[in-house]
N, C-alpha and C positions, 0 to 999 in steps of 0.2 A: 166807060171810064172804070178803071180798076181802083178799088179802095183797099188800102193796106192798113190794118190796125196796128197800134203801137206794140202790142205784145207779139204779134206775128212778125213785125219788122225786127223787133229785138231778138227773137228766136232765130230769124234768118241771118241777122248780122253776127250774132255769136257763133253760129254754125259755119259761116264763111270767113270769119276773121282769122288771120294767121295768129297762132298762139305764140307769145313771146317767151323766150327763155329767161325768166326773171333773174336767176342767179348769175348767169353769164353777162347779162345786160348790166346788172349792178356792179359786177367786178370791172367790166370795161369802163363804165361811167366813173367809178372811183379812181381807176388808174389814170384815165385821161384828165379828169378834173384835178387830180393830184399832180400830174405832170405839168399842167398849166400853172398851178400854184408854185411848184418847185421852180419853174422857169421864171416866174415873177420874183421869187425870192432871190434867184441868181441875178436878175436885173438889179434888184435892190442892193445886193452886195457889190455888183460891178459899178453902179453909179456912186455908191458910198466910197468905193476904192478911189474914185476920182476926186475925193475930198470936197464934194458938194454939200451944201447944207441939207440936213435931213428933210426939211420941207420941200426942197427942190427934188431930192431923190424920190420921194413919194409921188410927186407930180410927174416926174419923168417915167417912172414905172407904169403909172396909170396911162399916160399918153402913149407909151410904147405898146402896151397891150391893146389899147383901142386901135392904134394904127395897124398893128399886125392882124387883128381880127377883121378889120375892114378890108385890108389888102387881101387876106386869104379868102374872104367872102367874094371879093371881086374876081379873083382867079378861079373860083369854084372849088377851092380846097376845103374850106370850112364846112360846107355841106356834106362833102364826102366823109370827112372826119366825124361829123355829127351823126351821120347815118349809122356808123359803127359804134360810136362812143355814147350816143344818147345824150342824156342830161349833163354828162361830164364836161361837155364843151360849153355849157351855159353857166360857167362860173360867172357871177354877176356882170363884171365889166366886159368880158369877151362876148357873152350872150347878148348884152344890150347893144354893143357895137355891131354885132352880126345882124341883129334885127333891124337896126336903122339902115345899115349898108344894103341889106337884102331888099328892103322896101324901096330904096332909091334905085337900085339896079333893075328891079322888076318893073318900075314905072317910068323909067327914063325915056321911053319911046313916046310918052304922052306929052312931053315938053318939060321945060324948066319950071314953069309955074304950076300948071295943073297936074303934071306928073310927079316930077321929083319934089318940088316944093310942097305940094299938098299931101302927097302920100308917104313921105319919108317918116312922118310921125304917127302913122297909123298904129304901130305897135308901141313906139316910144312915147307918144303923146300922153296916153293914159298913165304911164309910169311917171312921167314928169309932172303931170297935173296932180295925181293923187299923192305923190311924194312931197310935192310942195304944200298941198293942203294939209297933210298929216303933220309936216314939220311946223307949219304955222299953228295948228291946233296944239301940238306938243309945247311950243313956246308960250302960248297963252296959258296953258295949264301950269307950266312952271312959274310964270309970272304971278298968277293968282296964288299959287302955293307960297311963293316968296312974300307976297303982300300979307298973307295970313300968318307969317312968321315961321313957316315950316322950313327947317334946314335941309336943303336939297343937295348940298355939297358942291354947288356950282357957283 
C-alpha cells in the first residue's frame, strides 16, 4: 500500500496543475457576463416596448433567461461557452438554471424518480434551502426590530 502525505500530494498537484492565465480569464469572464446582462437588458426593453406592466416584464426577462440557459445546457452549448468564459456564464439566474438542467440531464438515465427527481436539486437544493432559511431569519430580525421601535424604512 502506498501512503501519500498531504504536503507531498499538494506539491505534486501544484506541479502538475495547468496554470491559468488570470488576466485573460478575468477579461473573458467580464465580457461574457456583461454580454448576458446586456442581453437581459435588451429583453427588458423589448418586453417594455410591448406595453406590458413592469412586473410582467421583469418576470418575462427572468423566465426567458432561465429557458435559454436550460435549452443551451441541453444542447451542450452552455458548457462550451462556460469552458472559455469561466464564471462569466454564471450570472446568477443563468448559472442556477444551468446547474439544475445539467443535474437533470446527467441523471436522466437513472429514471424519473431516482434519477431526475432526486438528483435535479443536488446543486440547487442547498441554494433553495439556505436562501429560504436566511430570508426567514432576515424577516424575524426585521420583525423584532420593528417591535422594538426601530425605523427600518419598510
